[in-house]
N, C-alpha and C positions, 0 to 999 in steps of 0.2 A: 504493500500500500504506500509506504514511504517513497519507494522508487517511482511509483506512478505519479505521486504528487510532485516530485522533483522534475520528472519529465514534462508534466503539465506546466510547471512554472517556467522551465526553459523554453517551451513552445510559446508561452505567453510573452516572454521576454523578446523572443525573435519577432513575434507579431508587432510588439510595441516598437522595437527598433526599426522595423520596416516602415511602420506608420510615421515615425519621426523623420526618417530619411525622405519619405514621400512628401511630407509637409515642407521640409527644408528645400527640396527641389522645386516644389510648387511656388514657394515664396520667392526663391532666387530667380526663377525663370517665368514669372507671372506675365500674362499677356497684357498689352495696353487695353484701356477701357475708356468708355465715355466718348467715343469718336462722334463728332458732329460735322456736318457739311452745310455750308451756307453759300448760296449763289448770289452775286451782285453783278448785274450786267452780264459779262462773259467770264468773270473770275469766280473760282470756287475756293472758299476759305475753309480749311480743316483745322480742328482742334481735338486733342485727346489727352489722356492722362497716362503717364508711364508708371508702372507698378513694380517692375523687376529691379533687383538689386545687383545682378551680375553685369559685368562690363559688356558693352555691345552697342546696339543702336536699332534703328527701324528702317525698313523700306516702306515708302509711301507708294501704294499700288492702286490702280483703278482698272475698271473694265466697263464695258457697255453690255447690254443684255445679249446673251448668246456667245460672248467672246471670253477668252482667258484673261487673267489679270496681267497688266503691264506695269513694270517698274517705272515710277516717275523720278524718284530721287532717294538718296539715303540720308538719314539724319542721326546724330548721336542721341543718347538717352536724355540729355538735358534740353532737347528740343521737343516742344509739344504743339507746334503749329506749322502749317504749310499752306502756300498759296499756289493753286493750279490756275495759271492765267490763260485768257483767250481761248476758252473751250468752245466747242461747236454749239451753235444755237439749236433749239428744239430737239434736244437729245437728253437721254438719261445717263448719268454717270454714277457709278457705284464704286465706293472706296473702302479699303481697309488698311490697317497698319500692321505690317508683318515684321515682328522683331527678329533680330539675330543676336547671338551671344557668343563671345569669345574673348579671351585675354590677349591683348596685343603683345608683340615682341618688344624687346628693347629697341630704341631708336638708333639709327645710324645717320651720320651727317656727311655730306659731300658737297663740293663746289664744282659746278660745271665749268668747262673751258670757254675759250674765246673762239667762236666759229667764224669762218670766212663769210662775208655778207653775200657773196654770189654762189656759195656752195649749195647744191640741191640736197635736200634731206630725203634719202631713199630708204632709210632703215625701217625695218618692220618691227612694230611693237607687239609684245606678247611673251609667252613662256620661251625660254631659251631652248635651242634644239637638243641640248643634252640634259634637259629637265629629267631628273631621276625620281621614279616613284619610291617613296620611303619604304625600306624593308626592315627598319628597326623593330625588333620584337618587343621592345619595352614601351611601345606606344600606349597612350592612355585614352580613356573615353572622355570626350569633351562634354557629353550629356550628363555625366555624374558630378554631383557637387564636390565629392571628395577628390576627384582627379581633374576637375575643370582647369585649375591653374597649371597643373603638370602637363596638360595637353597643348599648352601654348607653344608656338614655334620659338626657336632660339638660333643663335649662331648667324644672325643676319649680317651680311656683308654687302658693300656697295662699291663698285669701281666704274670708272668711265670707259665706255666702249667707243665713244667718240666725244668731241667737245660738248655735245648737247644730248647725249644719251647715257643712261646709267644701267648697268647690269646688277641685279639684286639676286642673292642666293641665300637660302636659309635651310634649316632642318625641320622636318615635319614630325611632330610628336603626337598628333591626334590620330586615333584609330577610326573615328566615325564622324568626321566633319562633313558638312554639306558643301564646303568650298573654302576659298581663301580670299581675303581682301588685301590689296596693296594700298597703303595710305601715304599721302604726301603732304608736307607742310613746307612752303617756301619761306624765305626770309621775310619776317614781318607778320606771318600768319600765326595767330594764336591757336587756331584749331587745325587738326589734320583734315584733309579732304580725300574723298575716295578717288583713287587713281585707276584701279582695275578690280574686276570681279573674276576670280579664277576657279577652275574646277578642283575637286578634292585631290589630295596628294601632290599638289603643286609645290615645287621647291625652288622656283626661279622665275624671274620676270625681267624684261627689258623695257624700260621707260624711255621713249624717244621724244624729240622735238621740245626739249626743255629750253628755257631762255639761257642765253650765254652768261657766263660769270655769275651764276645764281647759287647762293648757299641754300641747300634744301635738306630736309630731314625725311627719312622714310621709316615706316614700320609695317609689319605684316601681321595678319590675324587669321587663324583658323576659326571657323564659326559654324554654328548650326542654327537652323530656323526654329523659332518657337511658334506657339499658337497665335494666330492673328487676332486682332481686336474685333469688336463688333463691326457690323457693316453700316455705312451711312451712304445715302443716295440723294441726288438732286435732279430736278428736271430744269434744263436751261430754257429761258424764254425765247420767243421768236426774235429774229434779227431786227425786225422793224421796231420792236419795243425796247431795244437796247440803245442806250445813249452813252457813248464813250467820251470822256473829256478831250478837248482839242489838245494836240501836242504843243 
């Protein structure tokens, strides 16, 4: 009888631990909420509330009836509004906010060179030809709270491939990411901006057509998509009823 009680207690402890872990994950990766959409003339203004505590951001996405969602832009988690300008009249637009989560790598800094003013830029931007799929057996799940930070990329390096192009390489530590983001901050920028959206297992990227003699910082981020926000929709008015201010 005593052994049965001990087994029951151990089972209850396991159930409790699983419930606590599930609650921690839910709180960390909570979906945005309270999305509203308001149309004024031909502009749609969106507002929402961010609830997650994990590093990452949101994709602002829209669709029209019968179509798939299209990405409009990406915003970090301190942003809670977006303006979709000059949308088509007499149409229905449907929006949601799709979060992504991932710890960014450490930053690297580089200064571009001085390019000849008449030199054509024919370089192709994208993953490098020798991009290697990560085979590290010590990869971690980016979806789990306990291994979220350990799944972040590291070893990021940057070197000039030409005066105005930079080759980035890093090590992939995530086992189940949905993709990679390359992020760029030029001199004077307080915030990083999205430079590229890459597929899972990416370990390199070539950024081209940068300004000459520019100090810039790069970082990369493995990420996974969370649950989207509620849906908000608007119907835009007929063109004849829209009055845009004179330029």
